[in-house]
N, C-alpha and C positions, 0 to 999 in steps of 0.2 A: 238525121241519124239516131235513133232514139237512146235513153241512155240504157248501159248494159245492166240487166238487174242480177242479184246476188243467187246464188247458188246454198250458201250458207250464212246462215246469219249470229252472229257471236257475240252476247251481254252481259254485263258484269254487277256485282256488287249494289243491287237493288233497296235489299237491306230493309225487305218489308217487315212490320214490328219498331222500326224506327221513326225518331224526329226527323224529319224533314226528306224524310223519301218522297221521289215523286211519283204517289202512287198513280194519279191522274195521267201523268206522259206516256207512262208505262204501258197504262189499260189501253191508251191510245196506238202505240206502236203493235200490243200484241192485235187488235180490232186490226191494224191496218195490214198485215200480215194473212188473216182470217179474210179478209177483204179483196186480197190480190194484188193491193197498191207496191209490194217486191215481185210480183211476175209472176210467173207460172212455174220457173225453174226451180223455185227454193225447197228442200229438201230437206234442210236439217235448221233447228234454232238450237247453239247450244250456249245455257247459262251456268256462265263461270266463277260460280260461285259466291258466297255472302247473299245469297237470294235472301232468304229468312235469316233474319236477325236474333239469334237466340242469346244472345249478349243483352239486349236489350227489352225484351221481351217473351214472355212464355207461350208453350204452345196453345193451351189452350183460351187464352188471349187473342190471339193471332189468328185463328180458325171463325172467331166471333166477330171479327172487323168485317165491314162488308165490303170495305173496298180490296182487301186480302181474297175476299168470298170472290169477288167478281175476277178477280186475275187467276186464282185457280180456275174457276171457270171457263175460263179465255183459254188458256191453256190445254184444259182438258179435250176443248174443240180442235185446237191446232194439231193436238198430239195424232187425232185421227187420219190426217193425210199429211203430216211428216212425221222426221223422227225428233225425237225433243233429249236431250243432253242433258244433265246437271253435273258441277263438278263441284264441291264440294268447299267449303271456307271455314276460314277461321273465326268467325262469328256462329257455324255451325257445328263444327267436333273440335275436340280439345287437337292441337297442332301443336306439343311439349314433346319429348322423347325422341321416337325412334318413329315419325309418323307415317314412315312406311308399311316398320311390321307392325304396327297398331291401326291403321287406315280402316280395315275393314270391321274391326268390331268397333269401334266410333260410329263409322258411316251405318253398320246396323241398329246402332243405340238412337242418330240417330232417327234413321225411318221410322223405328218403334213409338215414337214419340208423337206420331201422328196416322198409325197404322188404323186406330179405330173412327179416323176421320170420315168424312162426306167425300175428301179427296183420295181417299186412301190412294185410288190409281196413281197418282203421280208421286208415292211415293216407295215405289214399286222398286227393288235391286235394280234390276237391269236395266232403268234410266240413271246409276249414278257411277261414277269413277272417280278416280285422283288424276290422269292424264288422259291426254290425247294426240296422236299421232294424225294427221293428214298424208297421206302418201300414196303412190302405187302399192299395192301386194297382188301380187301373182296374177300381174297388166291388168290390174282396173284398180280404177280409182277408190281408194275404205278412210273413212276413218276409224282408227281404230281405239277403243277403251282399255283402259291397265287400271290395274289398282297402283300398283308399283313401280319401280325403277327395275326392279330385277326380270319383269314381264315384258320389258319390251323391247320394240324387234320383232321376237320369238313367239311368245304367249300371250296375244292379245284376251282379253275377258269375251269380247265383242267387238263384232265386226261389219258396220254399215257401209255398204258398197252406195257411192255420190254417182248421178250419170252426170253427164256434160261436161264435167271439171277438165278433160285435155290436159293433165298433168303430166309436168317433163318426169322421164325418170329417175330424177335426181331431188325431184321438189321435196322436201320434208317438213310439217309447221307442224311444232309443238304447242302443246297448248295445258295450261294450269292453271290454279286459282292465284299462285304467287307466293304466299306465305313460304314455301317450299324455298325462297329466294333469299328470306331473312336469315341475318347472319344467328350464328350460336348464340351470344349473349343477346341479340333484339329476341331471340325465340327462348329466352331462358327466362328475361325479364317481364316484359310484354307477353309472350303465348300465357306467363302461369296466370294474367289477370284475366286475359282471355277464355282458359278456361275455369278458371271459379265462377266467371259471371255466366256460362252458360250453364253450370250445376247449381247456379244458386236460383234458391226458389222466392226467395223474398222479393216480389215484384215492386216493392217501395227504392229496391237498394239498385236495380236494372233500371229504373225510370231517376236514380240520380247518376248512376254515368250515362245515360242514355242524354239527359240535360248536357250534362259538360262536356260531353262531348261535342255535339251536335251546338248548342248555342255557345259554348267558353272558350274550348279552343277552335274550332272552327271559325270564330268568327274571332277569331285573334284576341281575345280578349284576357285579362289575369286572374290565375286560378283563385290564387291567395285572401282577394281583400271578399271573396262570396259568401253569404254567410247562408245558414238555412233559410231564414225569415226569408232572406233577396228571392230561392228558389222558388220556394212556395209560391210568392209571388207573381215571379214571371210566368210561373207555367200554371194560374189562371189565368191568362192569355192563350199560351200557348195550347193549351189545352182546350179551353174554351169551355172550362171548367170554376164551379163556384168557388170560395176560399176554405168553404168548410167542405166540400167535398176532396180539395186537395191536406184539409188537416185533419182529415181521415186517412188518405190514402199513406201519409208519412207519420200518422201516427206512431208507428212503433222505428221511425230510426232516428236515434239516439243522437246526439250531436258526435259522440266519440265516433261512430260506424259512419256519420256526415264526412268528418275530418282524416280519417283513414282515405275514403274514398277522393276525396282532396288530393293526398298522398299518391296512390295511384297514380292517380292523372296528371300528377306532373311528370311521372314515369311514361306514361303514354304520350303528349305532349313532347318529351324528347322523338319520342318514335315518329312521329307524325315528320317534327323538322326535319328528320334522318332518309324520311319514304320517298327520297326526289330522284327522277328518270336517272341521273350520272351514277347513283348511289348504286341502284338497283341496276346498271350495268354491270358494274363489277361483279357483284354475286351472282346475275344470271350466266357472266361468262365461269367463273369459279364454279357453277350448279354444271355447267354445258361441258365444261372438260374434266369431272372429278375422273381420278384413275380406274375408281371399280365398274365406271357402265361408259361404254358406248354411246356417245352422242353426236358423234364427228361428221354424219350426215344431216343432224339437224343446221339448217337453212334459215327458217321462219320459226319466232314465235308469238305466241299472243298472251299475255295474263293483265290481271286486274290488280284487287288488293290495295293498290294505294290510290287509286284514285285520281292520280296524273295523267291523265290521255297524251297519247303522243306517239308518234314516229321515232323511232332511231336507226341508227345501223352502227354495228361495230364488229370487227374480227374477232373470231372466236372458233380454235381450233383450224385454224389457217384460211378459215375462208368468210365472206362478208356475211351477215347474218342479221337478217331484217325483223324489227323487233317492236309490237304495239303492243301498248296496254290500251285496252279497249275504255276504261276512265268507269264514271259510275253512275249511279243514278239518283242520287244525295248529294248537295252544297254547292253545284253546279250544273253546266247546261248538260245533261245524259249524252251519253255518247255509245257507239255499240259499231261493232268492223263487220262488213259485207265480203265473205269472199267471193271472187267471181270466177271466169273462166281463167283457162292457167295457174286457180293458186291467188293469181291476187289480190293484195288484200285492200279495202278504201276503208280509213276511221271515218264514221260517220258520226254527224250529231244532229240531234231530233229537233 
């Protein structure tokens, strides 16, 4: 008996524009979709946030990168035959304050940055949302898109019919990027850093953060001993550039700015240590048991954000809830989620 093929694919945290993004593997993943490797029943690809990394790169440079252009071209091809849906993450839009109230404005500001590109079709507001529900809707299996929690259940901004899932009437799968599960204190401190980086137009500042996050924190190295000179020397090899080019790139980065970035990265390191699955279960539980919203029917959750792929189960709203973190295409073996018949979810790696 052959392997059951997916009806929906969910991937997250590709971080295009950042060091260590597995662009080649993601290109192959998209080519496999186009070639039919995932079968003929596939009807939707959901990219669950942090697809583009505006903390670590700027739109003008992202759009010129050859591998990213190839990825965008493949997505345009995929969009012709199946539904393509993007959820925005904390490396694409600010997530401070009331993220539901401000989501629409932040979404439109993000899309404007790519409006006049050759790939503007991928930055159509119709493709974007903050939350999704997969469930029965008027006796049909539907992907329901939302911009805020107030809309959930009764007022989706878009409905996409999915054939062949045969969901049970009580099945309800909630999907979002996952920054929504950060505690208020984490979002206050770390969210300010993400916000400032997204708006920062100094490429050398983004490059420095990129280096510290991907080559220092993720490699388990100590932040304090790293000097500006050492970073430049390492980037020669990492970026395959001459030392003269690196010196020009960072000519306007002062030691004061460099040391301030190091201070901020210590905060990021604390967030990294806290972003484990056990911590996020408590935050997911608190989110879904919020008194202001009725999430009592949700029994499956898919999110990304923390890069810790895995499957777990817990009691939320007096029922067992299955929780999948879809993982990342950065720093580790890339992973994704397959949703097959009856809404069963499988975590896969490339």
